[in-house]
mmCIF file of the C-alpha atoms, coordinates in Angstrom:
data_MODEL
# 
_entry.id   MODEL 
# 
loop_
_atom_site.group_PDB 
_atom_site.id 
_atom_site.type_symbol 
_atom_site.label_atom_id 
_atom_site.label_alt_id 
_atom_site.label_comp_id 
_atom_site.label_asym_id 
_atom_site.label_entity_id 
_atom_site.label_seq_id 
_atom_site.pdbx_PDB_ins_code 
_atom_site.Cartn_x 
_atom_site.Cartn_y 
_atom_site.Cartn_z 
_atom_site.occupancy 
_atom_site.B_iso_or_equiv 
_atom_site.pdbx_formal_charge 
_atom_site.auth_seq_id 
_atom_site.auth_comp_id 
_atom_site.auth_asym_id 
_atom_site.auth_atom_id 
_atom_site.pdbx_PDB_model_num 
ATOM 1   C CA . MET A 1 1   ? 0.000  0.000  0.000   1.00 0.00 ? 1   MET A CA 1 
ATOM 2   C CA . THR A 1 2   ? 1.327  3.457  -0.911  1.00 0.00 ? 2   THR A CA 1 
ATOM 3   C CA . LYS A 1 3   ? 1.767  5.873  1.950   1.00 0.00 ? 3   LYS A CA 1 
ATOM 4   C CA . VAL A 1 4   ? -0.176 9.051  1.228   1.00 0.00 ? 4   VAL A CA 1 
ATOM 5   C CA . SER A 1 5   ? 1.388  12.288 2.382   1.00 0.00 ? 5   SER A CA 1 
ATOM 6   C CA . THR A 1 6   ? -0.754 14.800 4.225   1.00 0.00 ? 6   THR A CA 1 
ATOM 7   C CA . MET A 1 7   ? 1.730  17.644 3.808   1.00 0.00 ? 7   MET A CA 1 
ATOM 8   C CA . LYS A 1 8   ? 0.280  21.109 3.517   1.00 0.00 ? 8   LYS A CA 1 
ATOM 9   C CA . HIS A 1 9   ? 0.887  22.923 0.240   1.00 0.00 ? 9   HIS A CA 1 
ATOM 10  C CA . SER A 1 10  ? 3.279  25.291 2.042   1.00 0.00 ? 10  SER A CA 1 
ATOM 11  C CA . GLU A 1 11  ? 5.310  22.385 3.462   1.00 0.00 ? 11  GLU A CA 1 
ATOM 12  C CA . MET A 1 12  ? 5.954  20.791 0.080   1.00 0.00 ? 12  MET A CA 1 
ATOM 13  C CA . LEU A 1 13  ? 9.445  20.970 -1.331  1.00 0.00 ? 13  LEU A CA 1 
ATOM 14  C CA . VAL A 1 14  ? 9.273  23.172 -4.411  1.00 0.00 ? 14  VAL A CA 1 
ATOM 15  C CA . VAL A 1 15  ? 11.307 22.585 -7.543  1.00 0.00 ? 15  VAL A CA 1 
ATOM 16  C CA . LYS A 1 16  ? 11.106 25.640 -9.758  1.00 0.00 ? 16  LYS A CA 1 
ATOM 17  C CA . ILE A 1 17  ? 12.393 25.705 -13.306 1.00 0.00 ? 17  ILE A CA 1 
ATOM 18  C CA . LEU A 1 18  ? 13.156 29.199 -14.551 1.00 0.00 ? 18  LEU A CA 1 
ATOM 19  C CA . ASP A 1 19  ? 13.548 29.588 -18.281 1.00 0.00 ? 19  ASP A CA 1 
ATOM 20  C CA . HIS A 1 20  ? 14.445 32.543 -20.467 1.00 0.00 ? 20  HIS A CA 1 
ATOM 21  C CA . PRO A 1 21  ? 13.865 31.315 -24.013 1.00 0.00 ? 21  PRO A CA 1 
ATOM 22  C CA . GLY A 1 22  ? 15.127 33.494 -26.791 1.00 0.00 ? 22  GLY A CA 1 
ATOM 23  C CA . ASN A 1 23  ? 17.793 35.104 -24.600 1.00 0.00 ? 23  ASN A CA 1 
ATOM 24  C CA . SER A 1 24  ? 21.050 34.357 -26.352 1.00 0.00 ? 24  SER A CA 1 
ATOM 25  C CA . SER A 1 25  ? 22.776 32.183 -23.844 1.00 0.00 ? 25  SER A CA 1 
ATOM 26  C CA . PRO A 1 26  ? 26.517 32.168 -23.205 1.00 0.00 ? 26  PRO A CA 1 
ATOM 27  C CA . CYS A 1 27  ? 26.335 28.366 -23.258 1.00 0.00 ? 27  CYS A CA 1 
ATOM 28  C CA . PRO A 1 28  ? 26.072 26.017 -26.200 1.00 0.00 ? 28  PRO A CA 1 
ATOM 29  C CA . CYS A 1 29  ? 22.672 24.359 -25.924 1.00 0.00 ? 29  CYS A CA 1 
ATOM 30  C CA . LEU A 1 30  ? 21.165 21.178 -27.300 1.00 0.00 ? 30  LEU A CA 1 
ATOM 31  C CA . LEU A 1 31  ? 18.373 23.088 -29.017 1.00 0.00 ? 31  LEU A CA 1 
ATOM 32  C CA . PRO A 1 32  ? 18.018 26.747 -29.928 1.00 0.00 ? 32  PRO A CA 1 
ATOM 33  C CA . THR A 1 33  ? 15.942 28.328 -27.172 1.00 0.00 ? 33  THR A CA 1 
ATOM 34  C CA . GLY A 1 34  ? 12.537 29.678 -28.027 1.00 0.00 ? 34  GLY A CA 1 
ATOM 35  C CA . GLY A 1 35  ? 11.585 27.505 -30.985 1.00 0.00 ? 35  GLY A CA 1 
ATOM 36  C CA . PRO A 1 36  ? 8.752  24.966 -31.044 1.00 0.00 ? 36  PRO A CA 1 
ATOM 37  C CA . GLU A 1 37  ? 11.179 22.040 -30.693 1.00 0.00 ? 37  GLU A CA 1 
ATOM 38  C CA . TYR A 1 38  ? 12.689 23.655 -27.614 1.00 0.00 ? 38  TYR A CA 1 
ATOM 39  C CA . PHE A 1 39  ? 9.314  24.227 -25.952 1.00 0.00 ? 39  PHE A CA 1 
ATOM 40  C CA . ALA A 1 40  ? 8.237  20.637 -26.667 1.00 0.00 ? 40  ALA A CA 1 
ATOM 41  C CA . PHE A 1 41  ? 11.539 19.335 -25.280 1.00 0.00 ? 41  PHE A CA 1 
ATOM 42  C CA . ILE A 1 42  ? 11.321 21.458 -22.102 1.00 0.00 ? 42  ILE A CA 1 
ATOM 43  C CA . GLN A 1 43  ? 7.692  20.524 -21.439 1.00 0.00 ? 43  GLN A CA 1 
ATOM 44  C CA . GLN A 1 44  ? 8.572  16.837 -21.834 1.00 0.00 ? 44  GLN A CA 1 
ATOM 45  C CA . LYS A 1 45  ? 11.460 17.191 -19.357 1.00 0.00 ? 45  LYS A CA 1 
ATOM 46  C CA . VAL A 1 46  ? 9.253  19.033 -16.851 1.00 0.00 ? 46  VAL A CA 1 
ATOM 47  C CA . ALA A 1 47  ? 6.588  16.322 -17.152 1.00 0.00 ? 47  ALA A CA 1 
ATOM 48  C CA . SER A 1 48  ? 9.229  13.607 -16.658 1.00 0.00 ? 48  SER A CA 1 
ATOM 49  C CA . LEU A 1 49  ? 10.559 15.397 -13.594 1.00 0.00 ? 49  LEU A CA 1 
ATOM 50  C CA . LYS A 1 50  ? 7.082  15.771 -12.086 1.00 0.00 ? 50  LYS A CA 1 
ATOM 51  C CA . ALA A 1 51  ? 6.364  12.077 -12.639 1.00 0.00 ? 51  ALA A CA 1 
ATOM 52  C CA . ALA A 1 52  ? 9.711  10.941 -11.215 1.00 0.00 ? 52  ALA A CA 1 
ATOM 53  C CA . LEU A 1 53  ? 9.384  13.109 -8.105  1.00 0.00 ? 53  LEU A CA 1 
ATOM 54  C CA . GLU A 1 54  ? 5.792  12.026 -7.493  1.00 0.00 ? 54  GLU A CA 1 
ATOM 55  C CA . LYS A 1 55  ? 6.805  8.377  -7.841  1.00 0.00 ? 55  LYS A CA 1 
ATOM 56  C CA . ALA A 1 56  ? 9.769  8.762  -5.481  1.00 0.00 ? 56  ALA A CA 1 
ATOM 57  C CA . TYR A 1 57  ? 8.148  11.138 -2.965  1.00 0.00 ? 57  TYR A CA 1 
ATOM 58  C CA . PRO A 1 58  ? 4.347  10.988 -3.327  1.00 0.00 ? 58  PRO A CA 1 
ATOM 59  C CA . GLY A 1 59  ? 2.669  14.231 -2.325  1.00 0.00 ? 59  GLY A CA 1 
ATOM 60  C CA . LYS A 1 60  ? 5.864  15.835 -1.002  1.00 0.00 ? 60  LYS A CA 1 
ATOM 61  C CA . THR A 1 61  ? 6.988  17.919 -3.975  1.00 0.00 ? 61  THR A CA 1 
ATOM 62  C CA . ARG A 1 62  ? 5.679  20.509 -6.377  1.00 0.00 ? 62  ARG A CA 1 
ATOM 63  C CA . VAL A 1 63  ? 7.281  21.343 -9.726  1.00 0.00 ? 63  VAL A CA 1 
ATOM 64  C CA . THR A 1 64  ? 6.655  24.609 -11.520 1.00 0.00 ? 64  THR A CA 1 
ATOM 65  C CA . TYR A 1 65  ? 7.946  25.844 -14.864 1.00 0.00 ? 65  TYR A CA 1 
ATOM 66  C CA . ILE A 1 66  ? 8.235  29.598 -15.254 1.00 0.00 ? 66  ILE A CA 1 
ATOM 67  C CA . ASN A 1 67  ? 8.978  31.352 -18.527 1.00 0.00 ? 67  ASN A CA 1 
ATOM 68  C CA . LEU A 1 68  ? 10.563 34.654 -17.500 1.00 0.00 ? 68  LEU A CA 1 
ATOM 69  C CA . GLN A 1 69  ? 9.224  36.358 -20.621 1.00 0.00 ? 69  GLN A CA 1 
ATOM 70  C CA . GLY A 1 70  ? 5.705  36.063 -19.207 1.00 0.00 ? 70  GLY A CA 1 
ATOM 71  C CA . ASN A 1 71  ? 6.499  36.631 -15.548 1.00 0.00 ? 71  ASN A CA 1 
ATOM 72  C CA . PRO A 1 72  ? 7.988  40.055 -14.725 1.00 0.00 ? 72  PRO A CA 1 
ATOM 73  C CA . ALA A 1 73  ? 8.186  39.373 -10.964 1.00 0.00 ? 73  ALA A CA 1 
ATOM 74  C CA . GLU A 1 74  ? 10.278 36.229 -11.450 1.00 0.00 ? 74  GLU A CA 1 
ATOM 75  C CA . LYS A 1 75  ? 12.354 37.979 -14.111 1.00 0.00 ? 75  LYS A CA 1 
ATOM 76  C CA . GLU A 1 76  ? 13.294 40.666 -11.557 1.00 0.00 ? 76  GLU A CA 1 
ATOM 77  C CA . SER A 1 77  ? 14.097 38.140 -8.814  1.00 0.00 ? 77  SER A CA 1 
ATOM 78  C CA . ALA A 1 78  ? 17.747 37.470 -7.961  1.00 0.00 ? 78  ALA A CA 1 
ATOM 79  C CA . GLU A 1 79  ? 17.505 34.042 -9.599  1.00 0.00 ? 79  GLU A CA 1 
ATOM 80  C CA . GLY A 1 80  ? 15.779 35.418 -12.701 1.00 0.00 ? 80  GLY A CA 1 
ATOM 81  C CA . GLN A 1 81  ? 18.498 38.027 -13.045 1.00 0.00 ? 81  GLN A CA 1 
ATOM 82  C CA . LEU A 1 82  ? 21.088 35.233 -13.218 1.00 0.00 ? 82  LEU A CA 1 
ATOM 83  C CA . LEU A 1 83  ? 19.447 34.218 -16.503 1.00 0.00 ? 83  LEU A CA 1 
ATOM 84  C CA . VAL A 1 84  ? 18.685 37.720 -17.760 1.00 0.00 ? 84  VAL A CA 1 
ATOM 85  C CA . ASN A 1 85  ? 22.290 38.828 -17.201 1.00 0.00 ? 85  ASN A CA 1 
ATOM 86  C CA . LYS A 1 86  ? 23.632 35.574 -18.679 1.00 0.00 ? 86  LYS A CA 1 
ATOM 87  C CA . LYS A 1 87  ? 25.450 34.502 -15.511 1.00 0.00 ? 87  LYS A CA 1 
ATOM 88  C CA . VAL A 1 88  ? 24.045 30.970 -15.911 1.00 0.00 ? 88  VAL A CA 1 
ATOM 89  C CA . CYS A 1 89  ? 22.472 29.030 -18.747 1.00 0.00 ? 89  CYS A CA 1 
ATOM 90  C CA . ALA A 1 90  ? 18.749 28.390 -19.052 1.00 0.00 ? 90  ALA A CA 1 
ATOM 91  C CA . PRO A 1 91  ? 16.903 26.532 -17.766 1.00 0.00 ? 91  PRO A CA 1 
ATOM 92  C CA . LEU A 1 92  ? 17.807 27.177 -14.134 1.00 0.00 ? 92  LEU A CA 1 
ATOM 93  C CA . VAL A 1 93  ? 16.551 24.616 -11.615 1.00 0.00 ? 93  VAL A CA 1 
ATOM 94  C CA . LEU A 1 94  ? 15.857 25.886 -8.112  1.00 0.00 ? 94  LEU A CA 1 
ATOM 95  C CA . ILE A 1 95  ? 15.258 23.394 -5.324  1.00 0.00 ? 95  ILE A CA 1 
ATOM 96  C CA . ASP A 1 96  ? 13.695 24.786 -2.179  1.00 0.00 ? 96  ASP A CA 1 
ATOM 97  C CA . GLY A 1 97  ? 14.585 28.275 -3.418  1.00 0.00 ? 97  GLY A CA 1 
ATOM 98  C CA . GLU A 1 98  ? 18.260 27.563 -4.084  1.00 0.00 ? 98  GLU A CA 1 
ATOM 99  C CA . PRO A 1 99  ? 19.797 27.437 -7.587  1.00 0.00 ? 99  PRO A CA 1 
ATOM 100 C CA . LYS A 1 100 ? 21.082 23.887 -8.034  1.00 0.00 ? 100 LYS A CA 1 
ATOM 101 C CA . PHE A 1 101 ? 21.363 23.079 -11.746 1.00 0.00 ? 101 PHE A CA 1 
ATOM 102 C CA . SER A 1 102 ? 21.477 25.025 -14.975 1.00 0.00 ? 102 SER A CA 1 
ATOM 103 C CA . ARG A 1 103 ? 21.568 24.327 -18.701 1.00 0.00 ? 103 ARG A CA 1 
ATOM 104 C CA . ILE A 1 104 ? 19.577 21.088 -18.636 1.00 0.00 ? 104 ILE A CA 1 
ATOM 105 C CA . ILE A 1 105 ? 16.960 19.347 -16.512 1.00 0.00 ? 105 ILE A CA 1 
ATOM 106 C CA . LEU A 1 106 ? 18.747 16.297 -15.120 1.00 0.00 ? 106 LEU A CA 1 
ATOM 107 C CA . VAL A 1 107 ? 15.817 14.305 -13.756 1.00 0.00 ? 107 VAL A CA 1 
ATOM 108 C CA . GLN A 1 108 ? 17.712 11.662 -11.770 1.00 0.00 ? 108 GLN A CA 1 
ATOM 109 C CA . LYS A 1 109 ? 20.126 14.163 -10.221 1.00 0.00 ? 109 LYS A CA 1 
ATOM 110 C CA . ILE A 1 110 ? 17.232 16.402 -9.213  1.00 0.00 ? 110 ILE A CA 1 
ATOM 111 C CA . VAL A 1 111 ? 15.348 13.450 -7.691  1.00 0.00 ? 111 VAL A CA 1 
ATOM 112 C CA . LYS A 1 112 ? 18.451 12.532 -5.685  1.00 0.00 ? 112 LYS A CA 1 
ATOM 113 C CA . GLU A 1 113 ? 18.983 16.116 -4.472  1.00 0.00 ? 113 GLU A CA 1 
ATOM 114 C CA . VAL A 1 114 ? 15.316 16.418 -3.474  1.00 0.00 ? 114 VAL A CA 1 
ATOM 115 C CA . GLY A 1 115 ? 15.609 13.158 -1.524  1.00 0.00 ? 115 GLY A CA 1 
ATOM 116 C CA . LEU A 1 116 ? 18.568 14.498 0.443   1.00 0.00 ? 116 LEU A CA 1 
ATOM 117 C CA . LEU A 1 117 ? 16.662 17.667 1.284   1.00 0.00 ? 117 LEU A CA 1 
ATOM 118 C CA . LEU A 1 118 ? 13.517 15.781 2.291   1.00 0.00 ? 118 LEU A CA 1 
ATOM 119 C CA . ASP A 1 119 ? 15.576 13.448 4.507   1.00 0.00 ? 119 ASP A CA 1 
ATOM 120 C CA . ALA A 1 120 ? 17.167 16.465 6.198   1.00 0.00 ? 120 ALA A CA 1 
ATOM 121 C CA . ARG A 1 121 ? 13.690 17.832 7.008   1.00 0.00 ? 121 ARG A CA 1 
ATOM 122 C CA . GLU A 1 122 ? 12.652 14.688 8.868   1.00 0.00 ? 122 GLU A CA 1 
# 
């Protein structure tokens, strides 16, 4: 039987993916940012990450994808400015508010990092 979490929304560990498509990145990327292939690729990676985290930690995580072009508040945040000012490559993965990975969504590494953080909370 699967253990169901009763964590409040505010207690969930949040994985936020900040993206700035179309911003010429200082990094060589797998796909040009901003095109239809890029958006399809990113959405597939986000969906894979959500599924992997839910399987590993049911009800304990929340994944959000934020396109900075449509979110001025996030664009002005310290983390958003890392992308805007080309200090890191998009996408930028934040775990529990901290920048952890950039350039690509590495599902298994993110799942492992989230597990370490969840274990530290218990």
